[in-house]
Structures are given as structure tokens and as C-alpha cells.
C-alpha positions in Angstrom: -164.0 -77.4 -111.1 -164.1 -78.8 -114.6 -166.6 -81.5 -115.4 -165.1 -84.4 -117.3 -167.8 -86.9 -116.6 -171.2 -87.3 -115.0 -169.7 -87.3 -111.5 -167.5 -84.2 -110.9 -164.3 -84.6 -108.9 -162.6 -82.0 -106.8 -159.4 -80.7 -108.4 -156.8 -79.4 -106.0 -155.3 -75.9 -106.6 -152.3 -76.0 -109.0 -150.3 -73.7 -106.8 -150.6 -72.7 -103.1 -152.8 -69.6 -102.9 -151.0 -66.3 -102.8 -152.4 -62.7 -102.7 -153.2 -61.9 -106.3 -151.8 -58.4 -105.8 -148.3 -59.7 -105.3 -148.1 -60.7 -109.0 -149.4 -57.3 -110.2 -146.3 -55.6 -108.7 -143.9 -58.1 -110.2 -143.3 -57.7 -114.0 -142.3 -60.6 -116.1 -138.8 -59.2 -116.5 -136.8 -56.4 -114.8 -137.6 -53.9 -117.6 -141.1 -54.9 -118.6 -144.2 -52.9 -117.7 -146.6 -53.9 -115.0 -149.1 -56.4 -116.5 -152.6 -55.3 -117.2 -155.5 -57.1 -115.4 -159.0 -56.2 -114.5 -162.3 -57.7 -113.2 -165.4 -57.3 -115.4 -168.7 -57.3 -113.5 -172.3 -56.4 -114.5 -175.5 -54.9 -113.2 -177.1 -58.3 -113.6 -176.9 -61.6 -115.5 -177.1 -61.4 -119.3 -176.1 -57.8 -119.6 -173.0 -58.2 -121.9 -170.1 -59.1 -119.5 -168.8 -61.7 -121.9 -169.2 -59.5 -124.9 -167.3 -56.7 -123.2 -164.6 -59.1 -121.8 -164.1 -60.6 -125.2 -163.9 -57.2 -126.9 -161.3 -56.2 -124.3 -159.2 -59.3 -125.0 -159.5 -58.6 -128.8 -158.3 -55.0 -128.2 -155.4 -56.3 -126.1 -154.3 -58.7 -128.7 -154.3 -55.9 -131.3 -151.7 -54.1 -129.1 -149.4 -57.0 -129.5 -149.5 -58.4 -126.0 -150.2 -61.9 -124.6 -153.8 -61.7 -123.4 -155.8 -64.4 -121.6 -159.4 -64.4 -120.4 -160.5 -66.1 -117.2 -164.1 -67.1 -116.2 -163.4 -68.5 -112.7 -167.0 -69.8 -112.1 -169.3 -70.8 -114.9 -172.7 -72.5 -114.6 -174.2 -74.1 -117.7 -172.2 -76.6 -119.8 -172.7 -78.8 -122.8 -170.8 -82.0 -123.6 -169.2 -81.8 -127.0 -166.7 -84.4 -128.3 -166.3 -85.7 -124.8 -165.4 -82.3 -123.3 -167.7 -80.0 -121.2 -168.0 -76.5 -122.7 -169.4 -73.2 -121.5 -170.2 -70.6 -124.1 -168.8 -67.7 -122.1 -165.6 -69.4 -121.3 -165.2 -70.5 -124.9 -165.8 -66.9 -126.1 -163.0 -65.6 -123.9 -160.6 -68.4 -125.0 -161.4 -67.5 -128.7 -160.7 -63.8 -128.1 -157.4 -64.1 -126.3 -154.1 -65.4 -127.7 -152.7 -67.3 -124.7 -153.8 -71.0 -124.5 -154.2 -72.3 -121.0 -155.8 -75.4 -119.5 -159.5 -75.0 -119.1 -159.1 -76.1 -115.5 -157.1 -72.9 -115.0 -159.2 -70.5 -117.0 -162.4 -71.9 -115.4 -161.6 -73.7 -112.1 -165.3 -74.2 -111.4 -167.4 -75.4 -114.3 -170.9 -76.7 -113.6 -173.5 -78.5 -115.8 -176.7 -76.8 -114.7 -177.4 -73.2 -115.9 -178.5 -71.9 -112.5 -177.1 -69.7 -109.8 -173.5 -71.0 -109.1 -174.1 -71.8 -105.4 -177.0 -74.0 -106.4 -175.1 -75.6 -109.3 -172.2 -76.3 -107.0 -174.5 -77.9 -104.4 -176.1 -80.1 -107.0 -172.6 -81.5 -107.7 -171.5 -81.7 -104.1 -168.8 -79.0 -104.6 -167.9 -76.1 -102.4 -166.6 -73.1 -104.3 -163.5 -71.6 -102.6 -161.2 -68.8 -103.5 -157.9 -70.6 -103.2 -158.1 -72.5 -106.5 -159.2 -69.4 -108.3 -156.4 -67.2 -106.9 -153.9 -69.9 -107.6 -155.1 -70.3 -111.2 -155.1 -66.5 -111.7 -151.5 -66.3 -110.6 -150.5 -69.1 -113.1 -152.4 -67.4 -115.9 -150.9 -64.0 -115.2 -147.4 -65.5 -115.1 -147.9 -66.7 -118.7 -149.5 -63.5 -119.9 -149.1 -59.8 -120.2 -152.8 -59.1 -119.7 -155.6 -61.0 -117.9 -159.3 -60.2 -118.1 -161.3 -61.9 -115.3 -165.1 -62.1 -115.9 -167.4 -62.5 -113.0 -170.6 -64.4 -113.0 -174.0 -62.7 -112.8 -174.0 -59.4 -111.0 -171.5 -58.1 -108.4 -172.9 -59.9 -105.4 -173.8 -63.4 -106.5 -173.5 -66.1 -103.9 -170.9 -68.7 -104.5 -171.3 -70.5 -101.2 -172.9 -69.9 -97.8 -170.2 -67.4 -96.8 -168.5 -66.4 -100.1 -169.8 -64.4 -103.0 -168.4 -62.7 -106.2 -167.8 -59.4 -104.3 -165.5 -61.3 -102.0 -163.7 -62.8 -104.9 -163.3 -59.4 -106.6 -161.9 -58.0 -103.3 -159.4 -60.9 -103.0 -158.2 -60.5 -106.5 -158.0 -56.7 -105.9 -158.1 -55.7 -109.5 -159.6 -52.6 -111.1 -163.2 -53.2 -112.0 -165.0 -52.6 -115.2 -168.8 -52.4 -114.9 -171.1 -53.4 -117.7 -174.5 -51.8 -117.5 -177.3 -53.4 -119.5 -179.5 -50.6 -120.9 -183.0 -51.3 -119.9 -185.7 -49.9 -117.6 -184.3 -49.8 -114.0 -180.7 -49.9 -115.0 -179.8 -46.6 -113.4 -180.7 -47.9 -110.0 -178.9 -51.2 -110.6 -175.8 -49.4 -111.8 -175.6 -46.9 -108.9 -176.2 -49.7 -106.3 -173.4 -51.7 -107.9 -171.1 -48.7 -108.0 -171.7 -48.3 -104.2 -171.0 -52.0 -103.6 -167.7 -51.8 -105.6 -166.7 -48.8 -103.6 -167.6 -50.4 -100.3 -165.2 -53.2 -101.0 -162.4 -50.7 -101.5 -162.0 -51.5 -105.2 -161.3 -49.1 -108.0 -164.1 -48.7 -110.5 -161.9 -48.0 -113.6 -164.7 -47.6 -116.1 -168.1 -48.6 -117.3 -169.8 -49.8 -120.5 -173.3 -49.1 -121.7 -174.6 -52.1 -123.5 -177.9 -51.8 -125.4 -180.1 -54.8 -124.7 -183.1 -53.3 -126.4 -182.6 -51.4 -129.7 -186.0 -49.7 -129.1 -185.4 -48.6 -125.5 -187.1 -45.3 -124.9 -184.9 -42.4 -123.7 -181.7 -44.4 -123.9 -179.6 -41.2 -124.3 -181.2 -39.6 -121.3 -180.6 -42.8 -119.3 -176.9 -42.8 -120.2 -176.7 -39.0 -119.4 -178.1 -39.7 -115.9 -175.4 -42.3 -115.2 -172.7 -40.1 -116.6 -173.6 -37.5 -114.0 -173.6 -40.0 -111.2 -171.0 -42.7 -111.9 -167.5 -41.5 -110.8 -165.7 -43.4 -113.6 -165.3 -42.9 -117.3 -167.7 -44.3 -119.9 -165.6 -46.6 -122.0 -168.2 -46.8 -124.8 -171.7 -47.6 -125.8 -172.3 -50.9 -127.6 -175.4 -50.9 -129.8 -177.7 -53.9 -130.2 -175.6 -56.0 -132.5 -177.1 -58.3 -135.1 -174.2 -60.6 -134.6 -172.7 -59.9 -131.2 -169.0 -60.8 -131.2 -165.7 -59.4 -129.9 -164.6 -57.5 -133.0 -167.9 -55.7 -133.5 -168.2 -54.7 -129.9 -164.5 -53.5 -129.7 -165.2 -51.0 -132.5 -167.5 -49.2 -130.1 -165.2 -49.3 -127.0 -162.0 -47.5 -125.9 -160.1 -49.2 -123.2 -156.9 -47.2 -123.5 -157.6 -45.2 -120.4 -157.7 -48.2 -118.1 -154.9 -48.5 -115.6 -151.8 -50.1 -117.1 -153.4 -50.6 -120.5 -150.5 -51.6 -122.8 -149.2 -49.3 -125.5 -149.3 -50.6 -129.0 -146.2 -52.5 -130.1 -145.2 -55.1 -132.5 -144.4 -58.6 -131.2 -141.1 -60.1 -132.2 
């Protein structure tokens, strides 16, 4: 739900909800490739999901395709020029090249920077999957590639009976896991990998993001995860002085992800 004033109003889904997987098997034209889409999750909040998602969108744009980012649920917004903005959602919009309504790319946008189910309750809103799935279908119909960024870790409550793992399962997209390198990340990463597998989802790859430039035994930590995570390491992003999509993309290789587009020139 977008916040346009101090009292949020419920916005109905743009389209009737459909299984998101139906779109993935339906190309834009009879001879076009299957569109690329993935769900980006993390071992926790503030581990680099947005940086990785924006880097992926930048890389997609460089291949010459229409790429759009989606942050279905965002908590924490600031009012600028009469419009509510979330930094993560804005970063995804800046990295892609398909312009969509903010009510589609972020169906649920809340003011308070707290857990989304709390932010929703504060505004009297119930987060449901139907508007998100409907928005995803509309975005994918206008794009060749869609990057969906989750919120927090893989199992963040969105309501009393709905969480981000449920959302990922309903979208049924390949998952990219962002691991924030810090003490304890091995355990967090392996538990998240198990949770992704338990939902029947494909873990397509993972990213090591350095949160602390001075972390002890970072190489050994990555090696331990390489031995235990049954998915390719897409790259290791160092602690960047100015973290932005282009800089992060230089350290990542997404070309092995399912249905990643081949480089071509747009006409």
C-alpha cells in the first residue's frame, strides 16, 4: 500500500490474482525467450539485499533487456515533494529501465521503519498476497526481467498467518540469497538455505557481502559456506566506500542464473 497522506487507504489489486508461475511460462511473443525473474532474500536485515538487487538490475540493463525491480513490502518512508519514498524501492527504480507506478513496484509502503507486520498494524492494514501477485504479473508483462526483493530475512512476518517465505513460495521464483559476512553468518546462511529448500524453492545462487572490512577469517568463513551451500557463489562484494549498483555489479556474475538473458542490442 502506498502512503499518499497521513491516513493510508487500502488500494485494491490492479488485476485479479493469478499464479505467478503462469506468466513465467508465457513469453511476450511467440519467439521470445522465457523472461528472467528471481526473488532476492537475505540472512537478515541490512545485509545487502538492495545493493545486490540493484546490481542485478544494472547487469540486466547492460544486456539490453527491459528490467524492473519490485520491493513488494517496504517499511520506512520519508515524505519528499508530497510523495512518500523508501530508499530501497528508489534504488531499485533507479537501477532498472522500466518505469512503473510505485503502487505496483511497492504495493505495501509503510511510514515506520519497523517490522512490516507492526508497521502494517500501526496503519490499520493487512498485508495480503493477492495485490502483490497481481502487481508482479503486470510488471512482468511490461518487462523482460523482474527482480523481486524481499524484506528482512527469509521468514519475516507480514501478518498473523503470512510471512515472506509464504510470499516467495507463491511467487515460485528462483531464489538468490545474500549473506552478510559477519560473525554468525554461517549458521544464519545454512538455516536460511534449509528454509528455502523446505518451501520447495530453487536456490539459484548466493552472494557474500562484506559488512565489516576488518572481519577476521572472512576467507575461511566463505570457504565453509562454499562446502555446505548447494548453489553457486555469484560473487563477493567488498565493503564499498560508496555502495551503489555499478560498483557492486563489478564483483558479481549473474550469467549462470536460470533464464539469464544473453547480451543483445536493443532496437
